[in-house]
N, CA, C and O atoms as a CHARMM CRD file, in Angstrom:
* protein
*
  228
    1    1 MET  N     99.06300 139.70300 125.28700 PROA 1      0.00000
    2    1 MET  CA    99.85900 138.50800 125.28800 PROA 1      0.00000
    3    1 MET  C     98.92100 137.30100 125.19500 PROA 1      0.00000
    4    1 MET  O     97.96200 137.18600 125.95800 PROA 1      0.00000
    5    2 ALA  N     99.21600 136.40100 124.24300 PROA 2      0.00000
    6    2 ALA  CA    98.38600 135.21400 124.01600 PROA 2      0.00000
    7    2 ALA  C     98.69500 134.14100 125.05100 PROA 2      0.00000
    8    2 ALA  O     99.82500 134.01400 125.52300 PROA 2      0.00000
    9    3 ALA  N     97.67200 133.37900 125.38800 PROA 3      0.00000
   10    3 ALA  CA    97.85500 132.29500 126.35700 PROA 3      0.00000
   11    3 ALA  C     98.60600 131.14400 125.69600 PROA 3      0.00000
   12    3 ALA  O     98.39300 130.85000 124.52000 PROA 3      0.00000
   13    4 ARG  N     99.46700 130.50900 126.44200 PROA 4      0.00000
   14    4 ARG  CA   100.23400 129.38400 125.92200 PROA 4      0.00000
   15    4 ARG  C     99.39900 128.11800 125.95000 PROA 4      0.00000
   16    4 ARG  O     98.65100 127.85900 126.89300 PROA 4      0.00000
   17    5 LYS  N     99.54300 127.35200 124.91000 PROA 5      0.00000
   18    5 LYS  CA    98.84200 126.08300 124.84400 PROA 5      0.00000
   19    5 LYS  C     99.66900 125.02900 125.58800 PROA 5      0.00000
   20    5 LYS  O    100.86500 124.87100 125.34200 PROA 5      0.00000
   21    6 ALA  N     99.02000 124.32800 126.48400 PROA 6      0.00000
   22    6 ALA  CA    99.72400 123.29900 127.23900 PROA 6      0.00000
   23    6 ALA  C    100.01800 122.11400 126.32900 PROA 6      0.00000
   24    6 ALA  O     99.12600 121.61000 125.64700 PROA 6      0.00000
   25    7 ARG  N    101.25000 121.68200 126.32200 PROA 7      0.00000
   26    7 ARG  CA   101.64100 120.54700 125.49000 PROA 7      0.00000
   27    7 ARG  C    101.44500 119.25800 126.27900 PROA 7      0.00000
   28    7 ARG  O    101.86100 119.13000 127.43000 PROA 7      0.00000
   29    8 THR  N    100.81200 118.33700 125.62900 PROA 8      0.00000
   30    8 THR  CA   100.63800 117.03400 126.25500 PROA 8      0.00000
   31    8 THR  C    101.50600 116.03600 125.51700 PROA 8      0.00000
   32    8 THR  O    101.54500 116.02600 124.28700 PROA 8      0.00000
   33    9 ARG  N    102.19200 115.21000 126.25600 PROA 9      0.00000
   34    9 ARG  CA   103.05600 114.19800 125.65400 PROA 9      0.00000
   35    9 ARG  C    102.34100 112.87000 125.62500 PROA 9      0.00000
   36    9 ARG  O    101.57600 112.52600 126.52600 PROA 9      0.00000
   37   10 LYS  N    102.61200 112.13100 124.56000 PROA 10     0.00000
   38   10 LYS  CA   102.05000 110.79700 124.45700 PROA 10     0.00000
   39   10 LYS  C    102.80000 109.88600 125.42100 PROA 10     0.00000
   40   10 LYS  O    104.01100 110.02200 125.59600 PROA 10     0.00000
   41   11 PRO  N    102.08100 108.95900 126.04400 PROA 11     0.00000
   42   11 PRO  CA   102.78900 108.00900 126.89700 PROA 11     0.00000
   43   11 PRO  C    103.67900 107.11600 126.03500 PROA 11     0.00000
   44   11 PRO  O    103.33500 106.83600 124.88700 PROA 11     0.00000
   45   12 PRO  N    104.80800 106.66700 126.56300 PROA 12     0.00000
   46   12 PRO  CA   105.69000 105.82100 125.74700 PROA 12     0.00000
   47   12 PRO  C    104.99700 104.51700 125.36700 PROA 12     0.00000
   48   12 PRO  O    104.26500 103.93200 126.16500 PROA 12     0.00000
   49   13 ALA  N    105.23600 104.07900 124.15100 PROA 13     0.00000
   50   13 ALA  CA   104.62000 102.85100 123.65900 PROA 13     0.00000
   51   13 ALA  C    105.19600 101.64900 124.40000 PROA 13     0.00000
   52   13 ALA  O    106.37400 101.63100 124.75800 PROA 13     0.00000
   53   14 ALA  N    104.36000 100.65700 124.62200 PROA 14     0.00000
   54   14 ALA  CA   104.80500  99.44200 125.29600 PROA 14     0.00000
   55   14 ALA  C    105.69400  98.63300 124.35900 PROA 14     0.00000
   56   14 ALA  O    105.49300  98.63900 123.14400 PROA 14     0.00000
   57   15 GLN  N    106.67500  97.94000 124.92500 PROA 15     0.00000
   58   15 GLN  CA   107.58300  97.13600 124.12200 PROA 15     0.00000
   59   15 GLN  C    106.91100  95.85300 123.67600 PROA 15     0.00000
   60   15 GLN  O    106.05700  95.29800 124.36700 PROA 15     0.00000
   61   16 CYS  N    107.31700  95.40000 122.50900 PROA 16     0.00000
   62   16 CYS  CA   106.82600  94.13900 121.96200 PROA 16     0.00000
   63   16 CYS  C    107.40700  92.99800 122.80500 PROA 16     0.00000
   64   16 CYS  O    108.59900  93.00200 123.11300 PROA 16     0.00000
   65   17 LYS  N    106.57200  92.02500 123.17600 PROA 17     0.00000
   66   17 LYS  CA   107.02900  90.94900 124.05200 PROA 17     0.00000
   67   17 LYS  C    107.95600  89.93600 123.37500 PROA 17     0.00000
   68   17 LYS  O    108.96800  89.57800 123.97700 PROA 17     0.00000
   69   18 PRO  N    107.67100  89.45100 122.15800 PROA 18     0.00000
   70   18 PRO  CA   108.57400  88.44900 121.56800 PROA 18     0.00000
   71   18 PRO  C    109.99100  88.96200 121.31400 PROA 18     0.00000
   72   18 PRO  O    110.95500  88.22400 121.51700 PROA 18     0.00000
   73   19 CYS  N    110.13100  90.21000 120.87600 PROA 19     0.00000
   74   19 CYS  CA   111.47000  90.71800 120.55600 PROA 19     0.00000
   75   19 CYS  C    112.03200  91.62800 121.64400 PROA 19     0.00000
   76   19 CYS  O    113.17300  92.07700 121.53400 PROA 19     0.00000
   77   20 LYS  N    111.27100  91.90400 122.67400 PROA 20     0.00000
   78   20 LYS  CA   111.67500  92.75300 123.79400 PROA 20     0.00000
   79   20 LYS  C    112.09400  94.14900 123.34300 PROA 20     0.00000
   80   20 LYS  O    113.00100  94.74900 123.91900 PROA 20     0.00000
   81   21 GLY  N    111.42800  94.66000 122.31200 PROA 21     0.00000
   82   21 GLY  CA   111.65900  96.02300 121.85600 PROA 21     0.00000
   83   21 GLY  C    112.79700  96.20300 120.87900 PROA 21     0.00000
   84   21 GLY  O    113.08600  97.33600 120.49300 PROA 21     0.00000
   85   22 THR  N    113.46100  95.13100 120.45800 PROA 22     0.00000
   86   22 THR  CA   114.58300  95.27400 119.53300 PROA 22     0.00000
   87   22 THR  C    114.15700  95.22600 118.07300 PROA 22     0.00000
   88   22 THR  O    114.82500  95.80400 117.21500 PROA 22     0.00000
   89   23 GLY  N    113.04900  94.54200 117.77800 PROA 23     0.00000
   90   23 GLY  CA   112.59200  94.41900 116.40500 PROA 23     0.00000
   91   23 GLY  C    113.15500  93.21400 115.69100 PROA 23     0.00000
   92   23 GLY  O    112.79900  92.96300 114.54000 PROA 23     0.00000
   93   24 GLU  N    114.04700  92.44100 116.35400 PROA 24     0.00000
   94   24 GLU  CA   114.64500  91.25400 115.76100 PROA 24     0.00000
   95   24 GLU  C    114.42300  90.05000 116.66400 PROA 24     0.00000
   96   24 GLU  O    114.38900  90.17000 117.88900 PROA 24     0.00000
   97   25 VAL  N    114.27300  88.88600 116.03900 PROA 25     0.00000
   98   25 VAL  CA   114.06000  87.64200 116.76500 PROA 25     0.00000
   99   25 VAL  C    115.05200  86.61500 116.24700 PROA 25     0.00000
  100   25 VAL  O    115.29300  86.54800 115.04200 PROA 25     0.00000
  101   26 SER  N    115.63800  85.80500 117.14000 PROA 26     0.00000
  102   26 SER  CA   116.58000  84.75700 116.74600 PROA 26     0.00000
  103   26 SER  C    115.86900  83.42400 116.61100 PROA 26     0.00000
  104   26 SER  O    114.95300  83.10800 117.37100 PROA 26     0.00000
  105   27 ARG  N    116.30900  82.65000 115.63000 PROA 27     0.00000
  106   27 ARG  CA   115.77500  81.30400 115.41800 PROA 27     0.00000
  107   27 ARG  C    116.94000  80.34600 115.24800 PROA 27     0.00000
  108   27 ARG  O    117.97000  80.70900 114.67900 PROA 27     0.00000
  109   28 THR  N    116.78200  79.13300 115.73400 PROA 28     0.00000
  110   28 THR  CA   117.81200  78.10800 115.60000 PROA 28     0.00000
  111   28 THR  C    117.78300  77.54100 114.18500 PROA 28     0.00000
  112   28 THR  O    116.71500  77.27100 113.63500 PROA 28     0.00000
  113   29 VAL  N    118.97000  77.36300 113.60100 PROA 29     0.00000
  114   29 VAL  CA   119.08600  76.79300 112.25900 PROA 29     0.00000
  115   29 VAL  C    119.44700  75.32800 112.40700 PROA 29     0.00000
  116   29 VAL  O    120.40000  74.98900 113.10900 PROA 29     0.00000
  117   30 ARG  N    118.68400  74.44600 111.74100 PROA 30     0.00000
  118   30 ARG  CA   118.92800  73.01000 111.79400 PROA 30     0.00000
  119   30 ARG  C    119.21000  72.50000 110.39200 PROA 30     0.00000
  120   30 ARG  O    118.56400  72.91000 109.42800 PROA 30     0.00000
  121   31 VAL  N    120.19300  71.59200 110.28500 PROA 31     0.00000
  122   31 VAL  CA   120.55500  71.03400 108.98200 PROA 31     0.00000
  123   31 VAL  C    120.68000  69.52000 109.07600 PROA 31     0.00000
  124   31 VAL  O    120.83000  68.96400 110.16400 PROA 31     0.00000
  125   32 GLY  N    120.61600  68.86300 107.93100 PROA 32     0.00000
  126   32 GLY  CA   120.84000  67.42200 107.84900 PROA 32     0.00000
  127   32 GLY  C    119.60200  66.60800 108.15300 PROA 32     0.00000
  128   32 GLY  O    118.56300  67.13600 108.54800 PROA 32     0.00000
  129   33 ARG  N    119.74000  65.29900 107.95800 PROA 33     0.00000
  130   33 ARG  CA   118.61700  64.39700 108.19900 PROA 33     0.00000
  131   33 ARG  C    118.26200  64.30300 109.67000 PROA 33     0.00000
  132   33 ARG  O    117.09900  64.10400 110.02100 PROA 33     0.00000
  133   34 LYS  N    119.26200  64.44700 110.53400 PROA 34     0.00000
  134   34 LYS  CA   119.01100  64.33600 111.97600 PROA 34     0.00000
  135   34 LYS  C    118.68900  65.68800 112.61400 PROA 34     0.00000
  136   34 LYS  O    118.51500  65.78300 113.82900 PROA 34     0.00000
  137   35 HSD  N    118.61200  66.72600 111.78800 PROA 35     0.00000
  138   35 HSD  CA   118.27700  68.09000 112.22800 PROA 35     0.00000
  139   35 HSD  C    119.19900  68.58300 113.34800 PROA 35     0.00000
  140   35 HSD  O    118.74100  69.04600 114.39300 PROA 35     0.00000
  141   36 ARG  N    120.48900  68.47400 113.10700 PROA 36     0.00000
  142   36 ARG  CA   121.42300  68.97900 114.11500 PROA 36     0.00000
  143   36 ARG  C    121.44500  70.50300 114.06500 PROA 36     0.00000
  144   36 ARG  O    121.30300  71.11100 113.00500 PROA 36     0.00000
  145   37 GLU  N    121.62300  71.09400 115.22400 PROA 37     0.00000
  146   37 GLU  CA   121.62800  72.55300 115.32900 PROA 37     0.00000
  147   37 GLU  C    123.01700  73.07500 115.00100 PROA 37     0.00000
  148   37 GLU  O    124.00700  72.57500 115.53500 PROA 37     0.00000
  149   38 VAL  N    123.10500  74.08100 114.12300 PROA 38     0.00000
  150   38 VAL  CA   124.40200  74.62500 113.72200 PROA 38     0.00000
  151   38 VAL  C    124.56500  76.08900 114.12500 PROA 38     0.00000
  152   38 VAL  O    125.67800  76.60900 114.04900 PROA 38     0.00000
  153   39 GLY  N    123.52500  76.76200 114.54200 PROA 39     0.00000
  154   39 GLY  CA   123.66500  78.16200 114.92600 PROA 39     0.00000
  155   39 GLY  C    122.32100  78.85300 114.99300 PROA 39     0.00000
  156   39 GLY  O    121.27000  78.21500 115.05500 PROA 39     0.00000
  157   40 GLU  N    122.38200  80.17700 114.98000 PROA 40     0.00000
  158   40 GLU  CA   121.16400  80.97800 115.03200 PROA 40     0.00000
  159   40 GLU  C    121.16700  82.01000 113.92500 PROA 40     0.00000
  160   40 GLU  O    122.21900  82.42400 113.43700 PROA 40     0.00000
  161   41 GLN  N    119.98100  82.41100 113.54100 PROA 41     0.00000
  162   41 GLN  CA   119.78500  83.42800 112.52200 PROA 41     0.00000
  163   41 GLN  C    118.84100  84.47600 113.08800 PROA 41     0.00000
  164   41 GLN  O    117.86300  84.12800 113.75000 PROA 41     0.00000
  165   42 THR  N    119.11000  85.74200 112.84200 PROA 42     0.00000
  166   42 THR  CA   118.19700  86.79000 113.29300 PROA 42     0.00000
  167   42 THR  C    117.34300  87.23900 112.12800 PROA 42     0.00000
  168   42 THR  O    117.77200  87.22900 110.97400 PROA 42     0.00000
  169   43 GLY  N    116.12900  87.63300 112.45600 PROA 43     0.00000
  170   43 GLY  CA   115.20900  88.08800 111.42300 PROA 43     0.00000
  171   43 GLY  C    114.24200  89.09500 111.99900 PROA 43     0.00000
  172   43 GLY  O    114.25200  89.36500 113.20000 PROA 43     0.00000
  173   44 LEU  N    113.42000  89.64200 111.15500 PROA 44     0.00000
  174   44 LEU  CA   112.43000  90.64700 111.51600 PROA 44     0.00000
  175   44 LEU  C    111.34700  90.03200 112.40300 PROA 44     0.00000
  176   44 LEU  O    110.86900  88.93000 112.13200 PROA 44     0.00000
  177   45 CYS  N    110.96800  90.73800 113.45000 PROA 45     0.00000
  178   45 CYS  CA   109.89600  90.27300 114.33200 PROA 45     0.00000
  179   45 CYS  C    108.56800  90.41300 113.59100 PROA 45     0.00000
  180   45 CYS  O    108.22700  91.49600 113.11700 PROA 45     0.00000
  181   46 LEU  N    107.81700  89.30500 113.49300 PROA 46     0.00000
  182   46 LEU  CA   106.55800  89.33300 112.75600 PROA 46     0.00000
  183   46 LEU  C    105.40000  89.86800 113.58800 PROA 46     0.00000
  184   46 LEU  O    104.31800  90.11400 113.05500 PROA 46     0.00000
  185   47 ASN  N    105.61300  90.04900 114.87800 PROA 47     0.00000
  186   47 ASN  CA   104.55900  90.59900 115.72700 PROA 47     0.00000
  187   47 ASN  C    104.47400  92.12400 115.56200 PROA 47     0.00000
  188   47 ASN  O    103.37900  92.67600 115.45100 PROA 47     0.00000
  189   48 CYS  N    105.62000  92.79600 115.54700 PROA 48     0.00000
  190   48 CYS  CA   105.62700  94.26300 115.46000 PROA 48     0.00000
  191   48 CYS  C    106.22100  94.76800 114.13600 PROA 48     0.00000
  192   48 CYS  O    106.29200  95.97800 113.92000 PROA 48     0.00000
  193   49 PHE  N    106.64600  93.86400 113.25300 PROA 49     0.00000
  194   49 PHE  CA   107.25600  94.20100 111.97000 PROA 49     0.00000
  195   49 PHE  C    108.48100  95.10900 112.10800 PROA 49     0.00000
  196   49 PHE  O    108.70300  95.99900 111.28800 PROA 49     0.00000
  197   50 GLY  N    109.27300  94.86900 113.15900 PROA 50     0.00000
  198   50 GLY  CA   110.55000  95.56100 113.32000 PROA 50     0.00000
  199   50 GLY  C    110.49800  96.89600 114.02300 PROA 50     0.00000
  200   50 GLY  O    111.53800  97.53800 114.16900 PROA 50     0.00000
  201   51 THR  N    109.33300  97.35100 114.46900 PROA 51     0.00000
  202   51 THR  CA   109.26400  98.64900 115.13000 PROA 51     0.00000
  203   51 THR  C    109.66100  98.56100 116.59600 PROA 51     0.00000
  204   51 THR  O    110.16700  99.53400 117.15500 PROA 51     0.00000
  205   52 GLY  N    109.44100  97.41300 117.22700 PROA 52     0.00000
  206   52 GLY  CA   109.77200  97.24500 118.63900 PROA 52     0.00000
  207   52 GLY  C    108.66600  97.68600 119.58000 PROA 52     0.00000
  208   52 GLY  O    108.80300  97.56900 120.79800 PROA 52     0.00000
  209   53 GLU  N    107.57600  98.18900 119.03200 PROA 53     0.00000
  210   53 GLU  CA   106.45800  98.65700 119.85200 PROA 53     0.00000
  211   53 GLU  C    105.31800  97.66000 119.80600 PROA 53     0.00000
  212   53 GLU  O    105.10600  97.00200 118.78800 PROA 53     0.00000
  213   54 GLN  N    104.58900  97.54600 120.89400 PROA 54     0.00000
  214   54 GLN  CA   103.45900  96.62900 120.98600 PROA 54     0.00000
  215   54 GLN  C    102.38300  97.05400 119.99100 PROA 54     0.00000
  216   54 GLN  O    101.94300  98.20300 120.02300 PROA 54     0.00000
  217   55 PRO  N    101.94900  96.14900 119.10400 PROA 55     0.00000
  218   55 PRO  CA   100.91200  96.51700 118.13500 PROA 55     0.00000
  219   55 PRO  C     99.57100  96.74700 118.81600 PROA 55     0.00000
  220   55 PRO  O     99.24200  96.08200 119.79800 PROA 55     0.00000
  221   56 THR  N     98.80900  97.68100 118.29700 PROA 56     0.00000
  222   56 THR  CA    97.48100  97.96000 118.85100 PROA 56     0.00000
  223   56 THR  C     96.43600  97.15100 118.09500 PROA 56     0.00000
  224   56 THR  O     96.60200  96.84300 116.91500 PROA 56     0.00000
  225   57 ALA  N     95.38300  96.82100 118.77900 PROA 57     0.00000
  226   57 ALA  CA    94.34500  95.98000 118.16400 PROA 57     0.00000
  227   57 ALA  C     93.43500  96.76100 117.26500 PROA 57     0.00000
  228   57 ALA  O     92.51400  96.19500 116.67600 PROA 57     0.00000
């Protein structure tokens, strides 16, 4: 009988701080000469590129 190889699990990746692990970030949309705020738009997080995991150096 062959010996079993012990499986090691990777520790869970840390969450990205700007998007809190969601991969999306909201930004306020401003229009007009006085830059009044009309709402928010969601977009891809540029820190983790949408993965939600903390990037490694």
